[in-house]
N, C-alpha and C positions, 0 to 999 in steps of 0.2 A: 504493500500500500504506500502511495507517495505521501510526502510530507504535506502537500497541498490538500489531499483528500482527508488526511487526519485533521488538519486545521478546520476544514469545512464541517466535518462531523462534530468536532468539539464546539464550533460556533453554534450549530443548530441545537446541540444538546443543552448548551447554556441558555439559548433563546427559549427552548421549550420549558426548562426549569423556571425561568423568569416569568413566563406567561402563567404557568401553573401556580406559582406563588401569588401572582396578582389576582388569580381567580379563586383562591382559597376563600372559604366562607368568612365573611367579615366578623370580627370580634365586636360584640356590643356589651358595654359595661352594664352591670346591674345597678350601679350607684351614681353615675353621672353621664347623661346623654344631652349634648347641647342642641342637637337637631330635634325640633319639636314635631316634625313630621307633617306640618301643614304649610310649608313654605316659609316658616319663621325659625329663628334660632334664639337661644338664650345665652347670655354671658355668665361665667367665662366659657369659652369654647374648649378650653382645657383646664379642668380643675386639678391641675398638678403643677409641680414646681419646675416648670420650664422657664427658668429665669432669663431675663434679658433676651427675649426671642427676636430672631430676625427671619424674614420670609422673602422668598422670591417666586416669581412665576416664570416658567419656561414652557412656552406653548400652552398646553392645557393642563400642565402639572404645576403644583405648588409644593415648595420644599421649605421646611423650617429647621433651624438649629437653635441652640440655646446654651447658656453657661452650664458647665458640668463640674467646675472646680476640681477637686481631687478625685471625684468618683470615676471609676473605670469599668467598662469602656466609656469614653468621653466624646463630647460633641455629638449629641443625638441627632439623627436625621429622621424627620417626620415628613410624611407625604400625604397630600390631599388632592382631590379633583375639584372640590367645591368650596374650599376655604373653611368649612365647618367640621366635616368628618375627617379626622386625622388618624393616621396609622404610624406607629414607630417602626421604621423599616431597616435602620442601620445605625452605625456609629462611624465617625470619621477617624477616630484615633483609638487604637487598642492598648497603647501604653503612652503615658506621659513621659516627656524627656526634660532633663536627663533621667534615664530610666532608674539609675541607682538612687537618685534623690527621692523619687516617688515610690520606692519599694515600701516605704512606711507612710501611713496616712499624714498628709499635709493639709489638714482640714482648712478649707477656705482659700487655699492656694490653687495654682493650676490654671484652668481655663476660665477666663473672665470675658464676658460680653462679646461673643463672636459676631462676625458679619459673613453672610453667605452671598456670593455673586456668581453670575454666569457670564463668561467672557471667552471668546474664541472657541466656542463649543466645549468648554471645560467649566466645571464647577469649582469654585475657590471658597475656602473658609479662612478668614484671618481672625486671630484672637490675641489678646495680651496676657502674658504671664507676668504678674507684678514683680517677680524676682529675676526673671531671665530675659524678657523682651517680647517682641511680637513675632508670632509664628504664623505659618501658612500651610495648609494642606489642599490638595486638589485631586480631581478625578474626572474621567469622561463619563463614568457611570455611578450616579449617587447611590444606587442600590448595591454596588459591588465594592471592591477594595479601593481604598483611598491611598494615595502615595504617602511616603514618610514625611513628617513635618519638616519644614525649612525655617530656620531662624532668619527672618527678614530684617529685623532691627534689634540689636542687642542693647540691653540697658535695664536698670531698675526703675520701677514705677511706670513703665509704659503699658497702658491698658486700653481696652475699649476701642479697638482699631477697625477701620473700614476702608477698603480700597475703592478707587474710582478711576476709570479709564475714560478720558475725554475723547471727543470726536477726532482729534488729531493723533490719537494713539498714545499720547502722554499719560503715564500712570502716576497716581498720587495715593497717599495714605494719610487719612485723618485719624487722630487718636486723642485720648485723654490721659490724665496723669493720676497716679495713686499717691496721695499725700503721705501715707504710711511708709512708702519707700523713697519717693522722689523729694519729699519735703515740701511739695507744692501740689495743689489741685485746683479745680475750677477754671482751668484753661484748656483750650483746644488748639491743637497744632497740626499743621499739614507738612508732610515731607514728600519730595519727589521720589518715585521709584523707577527702576528700569522697566521697559515695556512688558517684560515677562512677569513682573510683580514679585520677584524673588529677593530684591535687595533695595534698600533705600539709598539715595544718592547724595543726600545733604543732611545738614543738622536740623532742618525744619524751620518753619515760621509760625509763630503764634498768630492765630486768626480771630480768637475770641477770648475775652477775659470775663468770667462770670462773677467775680468777687463783689461787684457793686450791687447788682440786682438779681443775679441768678447763681447763687452759691451752689457748689457741688455739681456744676454742669459737667456732664460726662456722656458716655455712650453714644458718640456721634455716628450718624448714618448720612452719607452724601449722595445726592441725586442732581440731575439737571433737567430743567423744564423751561421752555419759552425763553431761552437765553440766560436764565438765572441759574446759578449754582445754589443749591439748597443743602444746609446741614440741619437735620432733625436731631435734637439733643435734649435729654431730660435734665431737669435742674430742680433744686430745692430739697433733695433727699428722697430716699426710697418711700418712706411712709407718708410724706406730706407734700411731695413735689408736684411738678407740672411738666407738660411737654412744650418745648421751645422750638420754634423754627427760625432759622437764620437764612438770609438770602443776599446774594451779591452778583453783579455782572462780571466780577473778577474773582477767580478762585481764591485769591489771597485777601479778598475783601477791599474796602471795609464792608462788613456785614450789617444789614438791618436785622432787627430782632422783633419777634412777636410771640406771645404765648398763644398756643392754638388748641390746647386741651387742658382742662382743670377739673378738680373734683366738683366745684360748684355746690349745688344743692343735693347732690347724690351722696351715696355711702361708699363710693368707689374711691378709696384713698390713694393718693400718689399715682394717678394714672399717667404713666410715661414709659419711655424706652421701648422701642419696638421697630416697626417697619411699615413703610408705605408700599402698598401693592395695588396694581391695577388688574382688572379682569380682561378677558378676551373681548368683552363688549364695551370697554372704555369706562367702567365704573372704578372709583377709587376707594380704597379701604385702608385701615390702619390697625395693626396689631400692637398691643401694649400689655404690660403686666400690672398686677395689683398685689401688693404684699399683704398676706393674711396670716402672718406670724407662723404658727406651727404648720399650717397648710402650705407654706412657701409662697413663691411668686407665681401666681396663676395667670393664664393668658386670656385676654379679652380681644374682641374684634369690633371696631367702630366704623360706621360709615364715614366717608370723607368727601369733601368737595372743595373746589377752588373758587375763591372770590378775590378779584384784583391781584391775581398771582400770589395769594397767600392761602395755605390750607386751613380749612375749618374741620376739625375732627370731632365726631360725635354730633350732638344736637345743641345748637345755640339757644337754649331755652329762655334766657333772660335778655337776649339781644345785645349782649355786650361785645360781640365779635369773637368770643371764645367758646369753643364747644365743650359739652359735658358728656360723660359716658352714658351709653344706653344699656339697659338690661335685656331687652328683647328687641328684635328688628327683623325685617325680611331678609332672607338669605341672599347672598350675592348672585347676580345673574351671570352664570357661566355657560349658558346655552342649553343645558340639559340637567336632569336630576341624577343623583347617585345614591347608592345604598347607605344606610346609616352604619357608621363604623366608629370605633373608639380605640385608643391604644390598649393593648392587652394588659391585664392585671393578674388574673389567676393563672396557675401553671400546674398541670397534672404530672409534670415530669415524665411524660411518656415518650417524648421525642428524643432525638440523639443529642440535642443541645437544650440548655435552659432558655427561657424566654428572653427577649430583648429588654424587657422591663427591668431585669436584674443588673445591679452594679456592685462592684467591690469597693472597699474604702481606700485601696491603693493598687498599684500595678499588680495584675494577677500572677500568682504562682500556680503552676499546673498541679502541684501536689495538694492544693487546698480542697479539691473536689473531684468527683468522678461521675460522669453521666454517660453510661454505656447504652447503646441503642437497644440492647436486649433486656434492659432493666427498666421497670416502671416506677423508679424512685430516684431521688438525687442523694448521693452519698457525700457528706461533708466530713472530712477528716478532722480529728481532734488536734488542731494546731496549737502549739504552746503559746500562751500569752507571754509577751516580752518580759524579761526580768525587771522587777521593780515597779511594774504597772499596777495601779490600784483599781483600775476600771477598764472599760472597753474602748476608751477614746482613741488610744494609739494601737489598737488591734486592727490589722489590715484585712483579715479574712471574714469580715462581716458582709453578708449577702443581703442587700436591701433594695427596696424600690420606693418610689414616691407615694405619698398619700394621694389617693385617687379622687377624693370627694370629701365634703365636710362631715358626712355620716357614712360609715361602712363597718363591716365585720371582716376580720382576717382569721382564717382557721387553718391549722396544719396538723399533721400526724407525724410523730417522730418516734424512732426506735433507737435506743442507745446501746452501742456495743463497746464497752470499755476494754475489751480483750483481757489481758492478764493483770490489769491494774485494779487494785481494790478500791481506789477512790481518786477523785480529782478530774473526772471527765464531765463535761457539761454541754448541753445542746438545747436549743429552744427557740422561742418566739420573742422578738425584740421590737420595741418602739424606741428608736435612736434619736438623740438630740443632745444638747448641752446638759440637760437632765435626761436620763433614760430609765426605762423599766423593762424587765424581761421576765418571762415565765419559762422555766427550764426543767429538764430532767437531769439529775446528777447521780453518781454512784457513790456508795459508802460500803464499808466492809460487811454490813448487815443487809444490804439491798439497795433498791433504787428509791430516790426521793424527788418529789416535786418541790421547787423553790420559786418564790416570787422575790426578785432581786431589784435593787434600785440604786442609782448613783445620782447625787445632786452635784451640780457644777463639775461635771465630768471633765470639761475642758480645762478646769483649774486643778485637776488632780483629786477631786472628791472621791472618797472611798466607796466602793460598791458594798452594799449591805444586804443581808438576807432579811426580808420582812416577814415571810411566812414559809413554813415547811410542812410537808405532808408525806408520809411514807406511801409508796405505790405498791401495787400487787405484782407488777412486772416491769420490764424495761421498755414498755410502750405506753404512750399517752397522747391524747388529743389536746391541743392548746388553742385557745381562742382569745381574741381581744375585740371588744366593741369600741369603736371610736365615734364620738358624737359631738355635736355643737353644744356649747360654744367653744370653738378654738381647740378641738382635740382632747376631749375628756375621755380617758381610756379606762375600760373595765375589763380586767383579765379573768378568764375562767378556764376550767379544765374538765376533761371527761376521760374515763377509762374504757368506754365502749363506743364513743363517737355519737351517741344519741342524747344522753343526759349530761349537761354541763353544770358545774357549780362555780359560783363566783369566788374569787380569792383576793383578800386584801381590799383596801380602800381604792377609790378611783385615783387615777394619775393624770396630771395635766401635762400633755405632750409639749415639748419645747423644740424650737428650731435648732438646727445645727449652725455651723459658722457659714453665713451667707446662703444657707439653704434651709428648706423646711424640715420638719421631722420626717424620718423614714421608717418604714415598716419592713421587717424581714426576719431572717433566720441565721443561726450561726452554730458553730461547733468548736469548742476550745478545750484546752487541757491546762491545768494548773502548771505553772512554770517549774514546780518542785517535784512533779511526779514523772514517771518514765514515759517515753514516747509510745505512740500507738493509740488505737481506738478510733471510732468513727460513729456517725449518726446517720441514719437513713430517713429522709423526709419523703413521705408518700405523695403529698400534694401541698399546694398553697392556694387557698381560695379566697377571693374577695367577693362578698355578697352583701345584700341589703341587711339593715338592722332588723 
């Protein structure tokens, strides 16, 4: 068989697999569906922590990415055909670099405020790492493998970057600054890049200073329309800020400024940082996030229009020229209707890989888990907690996902195999944040025990404590947590037959992590003082209604 024939066969095999994946039955959440099924939608369109979202349209397809900080895999890629129904389809990075640096959890570091763009038939994502500089990854197929990251601009405090290619082919990069590293913030800077977008060519020029009227201006996104260069940038802080638009006929300014979206009379605090997107039929829309504390930074979609070459985002209810967010609205006109679909949450662990919703707290080590195609469970090995650690904050092998809604139930079944160790192996269900709580099974010389554990101020070294303990009949137990409004009130329960559950302990108030919302998940660890070995098998992880 010739090499050409082999390549043709491989091409069609990949094409068939891609089509089959796209035709798979859509996942529909039990706990949050933004598509109301009547031509309307409700906000948020993603009730999950997709912080600092950026979105583009390429033909009839919409792609979103978001901040992922230290969580791995990172740079999520979501896909939609109608701007409302989203599916998590990929990640752009499998390891953060430098790889050795991110082998341990660097919570709050890593990927900050990315921008996604389509240029010369390739997809580009740029992001700032506050400790190392601005990186870029690209691909010709957003559903496939992305190239290795390239360090475009080295330096501390460089964040929130966005590329821009002008009509003459000249490439630019606009970015913000992290005061914690650079010693200055609230300014926006533009650098020239080479046409390939792989390297900056100068020291840059500051084009906007927000200190006087727009403190904490950051997250810039650059566009061009009707001869104007536009920089969309949030200001005023995550919880209380607004969306700012800047415009100029010259890319280096001077820039006029206008607030184009604010909280106003609504309950949507800090509406800002996102993306302007148009539809195939010429409508304009704007994605932004809202910080809801333990729930993270959730994603809203607002209608947008242009008045005198200024954007108005949302609805200008009080006629002051500034839009306010909407809670419900008609769906965007994309020419046809599409099935209801949401990002996956539950996982039966029946496939050869775990679901895309799962992330580790650091660059993944292959010895943390095993998911064999022939097995209908996920095996997590009892990895030793690093010496000297009092809680799980610096443990890398936590397998977690985002909160999917303000109200939900998470249930799992775990079976602990400590091997020849008499005590010190632990596995279970976790609600992770700067305070965290977990419900676990552990082994002692006289058998297996259920424990409710909690650590307060885990990020500050707060010691994990055992709140409740019950002896179990076997090494198998069902674990459950009910999460409810307001703001993530958690009630843990357990059962030994999967049918009857008993509450254990008092309710727990979920807390956000560093720059992220609380996360829900599973883990398996070993006390640092006991011998190696042991594992836990998780049969499923299900997200359901309360």
